Backbone as CSV, one residue per row, in Angstrom:
resi,resn,N_x,N_y,N_z,CA_x,CA_y,CA_z,C_x,C_y,C_z
1,MET,21.850,-50.447,-0.694,21.234,-49.275,-1.283,21.224,-48.187,-0.217
2,THR,21.530,-46.974,-0.630,21.567,-45.832,0.275,20.423,-44.886,-0.047
3,THR,19.855,-44.319,0.977,18.808,-43.315,0.822,19.402,-41.952,1.134
4,ILE,19.151,-40.975,0.260,19.621,-39.615,0.511,18.451,-38.656,0.380
5,SER,18.612,-37.523,0.997,17.605,-36.472,0.901,18.289,-35.269,0.266
6,ILE,17.675,-34.725,-0.771,18.271,-33.556,-1.428,17.244,-32.435,-1.500
7,ARG,17.755,-31.229,-1.575,16.897,-30.064,-1.745,17.021,-29.603,-3.197
8,LEU,15.879,-29.449,-3.840,15.842,-28.991,-5.224,14.963,-27.758,-5.317
9,PRO,15.335,-26.836,-6.168,14.404,-25.736,-6.442,13.121,-26.330,-7.037
10,ASN,12.007,-25.708,-6.734,10.721,-26.217,-7.225,10.702,-26.387,-8.735
11,SER,11.312,-25.442,-9.440,11.301,-25.514,-10.905,12.075,-26.737,-11.404
12,LEU,13.216,-27.046,-10.783,14.006,-28.207,-11.192,13.269,-29.499,-10.841
13,HIS,12.628,-29.519,-9.691,11.850,-30.690,-9.294,10.740,-30.952,-10.303
14,GLN,10.056,-29.910,-10.715,8.975,-30.064,-11.690,9.513,-30.564,-13.028
15,MET,10.614,-29.995,-13.467,11.206,-30.450,-14.737,11.640,-31.907,-14.641
16,ALA,12.191,-32.311,-13.495,12.611,-33.703,-13.305,11.407,-34.632,-13.322
17,LYS,10.308,-34.237,-12.670,9.090,-35.053,-12.677,8.579,-35.229,-14.104
18,GLU,8.585,-34.158,-14.865,8.113,-34.225,-16.249,9.025,-35.105,-17.100
19,ALA,10.331,-34.972,-16.898,11.288,-35.787,-17.658,11.127,-37.265,-17.320
20,ALA,10.934,-37.568,-16.042,10.748,-38.955,-15.624,9.477,-39.528,-16.236
21,ALA,8.414,-38.756,-16.197,7.143,-39.215,-16.766,7.276,-39.437,-18.271
22,GLN,7.928,-38.510,-18.944,8.104,-38.628,-20.390,8.931,-39.856,-20.737
23,ASP,9.920,-40.173,-19.886,10.796,-41.316,-20.134,10.209,-42.612,-19.588
24,GLY,9.119,-42.505,-18.839,8.468,-43.692,-18.307,9.240,-44.352,-17.174
25,VAL,9.957,-43.532,-16.383,10.734,-44.059,-15.257,10.352,-43.311,-13.993
26,SER,10.775,-43.852,-12.866,10.513,-43.180,-11.596,11.496,-42.026,-11.408
27,MET,11.160,-41.132,-10.488,12.083,-40.045,-10.150,13.395,-40.620,-9.627
28,ASN,13.313,-41.670,-8.799,14.528,-42.296,-8.278,15.424,-42.773,-9.411
29,GLN,14.826,-43.439,-10.394,15.611,-43.957,-11.511,16.202,-42.812,-12.332
30,LEU,15.422,-41.785,-12.576,15.911,-40.640,-13.331,17.110,-40.004,-12.636
31,ILE,16.988,-39.779,-11.328,18.065,-39.128,-10.575,19.291,-40.036,-10.485
32,ALA,19.081,-41.337,-10.265,20.208,-42.276,-10.211,20.958,-42.299,-11.547
33,CYS,20.211,-42.287,-12.652,20.850,-42.278,-13.978,21.596,-40.972,-14.220
34,ALA,21.016,-39.858,-13.797,21.678,-38.559,-13.975,22.991,-38.516,-13.198
35,ILE,22.973,-39.028,-11.974,24.203,-39.051,-11.176,25.217,-39.999,-11.806
36,ALA,24.762,-41.153,-12.288,25.665,-42.108,-12.930,26.333,-41.489,-14.159
37,GLU,25.567,-40.746,-14.944,26.135,-40.093,-16.134,27.195,-39.068,-15.740
38,LYS,26.924,-38.287,-14.718,27.875,-37.268,-14.271,29.144,-37.911,-13.729
39,VAL,28.995,-38.950,-12.909,30.154,-39.640,-12.352,30.979,-40.276,-13.474
40,ALA,30.311,-40.856,-14.461,31.020,-41.454,-15.594,31.804,-40.393,-16.364
41,ALA,31.212,-39.234,-16.573,31.903,-38.155,-17.287,33.133,-37.698,-16.513
42,LEU,32.994,-37.515,-15.208,34.128,-37.081,-14.396,35.217,-38.143,-14.339
43,THR,34.813,-39.397,-14.217,35.777,-40.499,-14.182,36.526,-40.594,-15.508
44,THR,35.809,-40.436,-16.599,36.436,-40.492,-17.920,37.436,-39.355,-18.086
45,GLU,37.059,-38.173,-17.661,37.961,-37.030,-17.766,39.239,-37.278,-16.968
46,THR,39.103,-37.790,-15.754,40.262,-38.089,-14.913,41.136,-39.151,-15.570
47,TYR,40.509,-40.204,-16.109,41.255,-41.267,-16.781,42.024,-40.724,-17.982
48,LEU,41.352,-39.924,-18.808,42.004,-39.400,-20.007,43.153,-38.454,-19.664
49,GLN,42.999,-37.669,-18.605,44.097,-36.798,-18.183,45.291,-37.623,-17.750
50,ALA,45.052,-38.657,-16.954,46.148,-39.521,-16.498,46.774,-40.249,-17.677
51,ARG,45.938,-40.735,-18.586,46.454,-41.474,-19.747,47.270,-40.566,-20.659
52,SER,46.882,-39.313,-20.784,47.619,-38.401,-21.661,49.027,-38.135,-21.137
53,GLN,49.205,-38.256,-19.839,50.532,-38.047,-19.254,51.505,-39.152,-19.658
54,ARG,50.976,-40.301,-20.054,51.825,-41.419,-20.464,52.136,-41.389,-21.954
55,GLY,51.569,-40.403,-22.655,51.790,-40.313,-24.093,53.249,-40.054,-24.431
56,ASP,53.661,-40.537,-25.590,55.051,-40.379,-26.040,55.030,-39.963,-27.507
57,ILE,55.525,-38.770,-27.787,55.488,-38.245,-29.152,56.263,-39.126,-30.124
58,ASN,57.369,-39.722,-29.679,58.162,-40.584,-30.566,57.393,-41.847,-30.941
59,LYS,56.678,-42.435,-29.980,55.867,-43.619,-30.285,54.719,-43.241,-31.223
60,PHE,54.140,-42.069,-31.014,53.054,-41.600,-31.875,53.553,-41.426,-33.314
61,GLN,54.687,-40.778,-33.466,55.238,-40.566,-34.802,55.635,-41.884,-35.457
62,ALA,56.138,-42.833,-34.677,56.478,-44.147,-35.221,55.221,-44.858,-35.722
63,ALA,54.143,-44.756,-34.959,52.884,-45.377,-35.385,52.370,-44.713,-36.655
64,LEU,52.446,-43.379,-36.725,51.991,-42.664,-37.928,52.818,-43.030,-39.148
65,SER,54.100,-43.248,-38.954,54.961,-43.569,-40.098,54.631,-44.944,-40.671
66,ALA,53.956,-45.788,-39.911,53.578,-47.115,-40.394,52.295,-47.076,-41.217
67,VAL,51.603,-45.942,-41.225,50.359,-45.817,-41.983,50.704,-45.543,-43.438
68,PRO,50.184,-46.348,-44.371,50.514,-46.133,-45.783,49.993,-44.779,-46.288
69,ASP,50.750,-44.149,-47.139,50.392,-42.853,-47.710,49.639,-43.077,-49.024
70,VAL,48.358,-43.432,-48.904,47.528,-43.699,-50.079,46.227,-42.923,-49.940
71,GLU,45.576,-42.700,-51.052,44.277,-42.032,-51.040,43.245,-42.965,-50.402
72,PRO,42.355,-42.426,-49.590,41.314,-43.278,-49.006,40.296,-43.663,-50.076
73,PRO,39.584,-44.757,-49.841,38.525,-45.124,-50.795,37.455,-44.026,-50.826
74,ALA,36.695,-43.982,-51.884,35.694,-42.920,-52.081,34.730,-42.799,-50.911
75,PHE,34.300,-43.924,-50.312,33.320,-43.868,-49.219,33.918,-43.281,-47.941
76,ASP,35.232,-43.178,-47.878,35.891,-42.724,-46.661,36.493,-41.319,-46.798
77,ARG,36.202,-40.648,-47.890,36.759,-39.313,-48.126,35.900,-38.241,-47.505
78,MET,36.540,-37.163,-47.124,35.834,-36.008,-46.567,35.891,-34.888,-47.595
79,ASP,35.083,-35.010,-48.619,35.088,-34.016,-49.703,34.175,-32.873,-49.403
């Protein structure tokens, strides 16, 4: 486990304290979760960008051509 020291504007610190209290968690847990969410978002974006580079329009069209051309059931329609 690593300990870090950060500087926060007083207003952000107060909002974080209130959010932690409302969620019933410690400030440490709130901040760790916030950082985890941000890192996950950035990692996902990087992964999706790399994955999109491997895309192939011909394979996509081949997959689409295998989908039957039928009306969806009533529960699945966007009317």
